[in-house]
C-alpha positions in Angstrom: 129.1 65.7 134.7 129.7 66.8 131.1 129.3 70.9 132.2 128.2 73.0 130.1 131.5 75.3 127.9 132.6 79.5 128.0 132.6 78.8 124.3 130.7 80.4 121.2 130.2 79.1 117.8 129.8 82.6 115.5 129.5 83.6 111.9 130.9 86.5 109.7 128.7 85.4 106.6 125.2 83.1 106.8 126.4 79.2 105.8 130.0 80.5 106.0 132.2 78.5 108.8 132.1 78.9 112.7 134.9 80.0 114.4 135.1 79.5 118.4 135.3 82.7 120.8 135.3 82.8 124.5 132.2 84.5 125.9 133.1 86.4 128.3 130.3 85.9 130.5 127.1 87.2 128.0 123.3 86.3 127.7 124.7 84.4 124.3 121.6 82.5 122.4 121.1 81.3 118.8 120.2 84.2 116.6 122.3 87.4 118.1 124.2 89.8 117.1 127.9 90.0 118.8 131.1 92.3 118.4 133.7 90.1 118.6 137.9 90.7 118.7 139.4 89.5 115.2 142.7 90.1 114.2 141.3 93.0 111.7 139.1 95.6 114.6 135.7 94.7 116.1 133.8 92.5 113.7 130.0 91.8 113.7 129.0 88.2 113.7 126.1 86.1 114.5 125.9 83.3 117.1 124.9 79.7 115.9 125.9 77.9 118.8 125.1 78.8 122.4 127.3 78.8 124.8 125.6 75.4 126.8 124.7 73.9 123.7 128.7 73.4 123.8 129.1 70.4 126.6 132.9 69.6 125.3 135.3 71.3 123.3 139.2 70.1 122.8 139.9 73.8 121.2 143.8 74.7 122.1 144.8 77.7 122.5 143.9 81.3 122.9 141.1 82.4 121.6 139.6 86.0 120.9 137.1 86.7 122.4 133.1 88.6 122.7 132.4 91.4 122.8 129.3 92.4 123.3 126.4 92.3 121.7 124.5 94.6 119.3 
C-alpha cells in the first residue's frame, strides 16, 4: 500500500516550474499561499500539489522546507 509523502509542490509564478519542498507538518491544500525557504531567503509561493496528492516520490537529496502558511 502506498502512503502519501510529506512533500508539497509549489510555484513561485503562475505557469512556472513546480518546485518540491518538505512539508513541515502543516495542513496544506492546493491554492494555499505559503512561505518557503530558498537560497535567497524566505519567499512566498502557491501550493499546486498538496502532500496527500503525492503517493510516491523519487526526489533525491535534501529539500528546503515550507516555513508556514501566509
